C-alpha positions in Angstrom: -31.3 60.2 -3.2 -34.5 58.6 -4.4 -37.5 59.1 -2.1 -38.4 55.4 -2.5 -35.2 54.5 -0.6 -35.5 57.2 2.1 -36.7 54.7 4.7 -33.6 52.6 4.1 -31.2 55.6 4.5 -33.0 56.3 7.8 -32.5 52.7 9.0 -28.9 52.9 8.1 -28.7 56.1 10.1 -30.3 54.5 13.1 -27.6 51.8 13.0 -24.9 54.4 12.9 -26.5 56.1 16.0 -26.8 52.8 17.8 -23.2 51.7 17.2 -21.9 55.2 17.9 -23.7 55.4 21.3 -22.5 51.8 22.1 -19.0 53.1 21.7 -19.9 56.1 23.9 -18.9 58.6 21.1 -20.4 62.0 20.3 -21.1 62.9 16.8 -18.1 65.2 16.9 -15.8 62.5 18.1 -17.0 60.1 15.5 -16.7 62.7 12.8 -13.1 63.4 13.8 -12.2 59.7 13.8 -13.8 59.1 10.4 -12.4 62.4 9.1 -15.6 64.0 8.0 -17.6 67.0 9.2 -19.9 66.6 12.2 -22.8 67.9 10.2 -22.2 65.1 7.7 -22.5 62.5 10.6 -25.7 64.2 11.6 -27.1 64.0 8.1 -26.1 60.3 7.8 -27.8 59.5 11.1 -31.0 61.3 10.0 -31.0 59.5 6.7 -30.7 62.7 4.7 -27.6 61.9 2.6 -26.1 58.9 0.8 -22.8 57.5 2.1 -19.8 56.5 0.0 -18.3 53.1 0.4 -15.1 54.8 1.8 -17.1 56.3 4.6 -19.0 53.1 5.3 -15.8 51.2 5.6 -14.2 53.8 7.9 -17.3 54.0 10.1 -17.2 50.2 10.5 -13.5 50.3 11.3 -13.9 53.1 13.9 -17.0 51.5 15.5 -15.4 48.0 15.6 -18.1 46.4 13.5 -18.4 45.0 10.0 -19.8 47.0 7.2 -22.6 44.4 7.0 -23.6 45.3 10.6 -24.6 48.8 9.4 -27.0 47.2 6.9 -28.6 44.8 9.4 -31.8 46.7 9.7 -34.2 46.1 12.5 -37.9 46.2 11.8 
């Protein structure tokens, strides 16, 4: 990940946290539903890793949102 985009990864992660909590899911529950490791969910939420399109689409499906919602960053 390029450092110049780190703030965008962090904003993406904050959206994942927001929608996860709105569904009242723990990181572990979300990880199981998306079929990835809980530590990977944590890293996504902290903005420490990039996310594949497959994971983005699965996150959106599980969270009952559109993929676009994950990219609607708040200032």
